[in-house]
C-alpha positions in Angstrom: 37.6 -18.7 -5.8 36.5 -15.0 -6.5 34.7 -14.7 -2.9 38.0 -16.0 -1.0 40.0 -13.2 -2.9 37.8 -10.3 -2.5 37.4 -10.9 0.8 41.0 -10.9 1.3 41.3 -7.9 -0.6 38.9 -6.1 1.7 40.2 -7.4 4.5 43.6 -5.5 3.5 42.0 -2.5 2.7 40.4 -2.0 5.8 43.6 -2.7 7.6 45.1 0.0 5.2 42.5 2.3 6.5 42.8 1.5 10.1 46.4 2.2 10.0 46.4 5.3 8.3 44.0 7.1 10.2 45.6 5.8 13.5 48.8 7.3 11.9 47.1 10.5 11.0 45.6 11.2 14.5 48.6 10.1 16.6 50.7 11.9 14.2 48.7 15.3 15.1 47.5 14.3 18.8 50.7 13.0 19.6 52.5 16.8 18.6 50.2 19.0 19.4 48.6 17.1 23.1 50.7 14.0 24.0 54.6 15.1 23.6 55.4 12.2 21.7 57.5 12.4 18.2 56.1 10.7 15.1 58.9 7.6 15.9 56.9 7.2 18.9 53.5 7.3 17.4 54.3 5.1 14.2 54.8 2.1 17.0 52.0 2.9 18.8 50.2 3.0 15.6 51.6 -0.9 14.9 51.1 -2.1 18.1 47.3 -1.0 18.1 47.0 -2.0 14.9 48.3 -6.0 15.5 46.5 -5.9 18.4 42.9 -5.1 16.7 44.1 -7.7 14.1 44.3 -10.5 16.3 41.3 -9.6 18.5 39.3 -9.4 15.4 40.8 -12.7 13.2 41.4 -14.9 16.0 39.7 -14.0 19.6 36.4 -13.1 18.1 36.0 -16.3 15.8 37.8 -18.5 18.5 34.6 -17.6 21.0 32.1 -17.9 18.3 32.9 -21.6 17.8 
């Protein structure tokens, strides 16, 4: 039971770090180089995080079976 909770907490923590890192990078790079606003950067970040979560949580385990 504790192992399951720890795995879930680790996943939440890692996805939070991924989300925060991409937000910071798109906020900085978007303003200076890509010419996108913070709102567009947030949408890009959410899309990338959802795509990464889909690949890691669904596609990779599906192909391992």
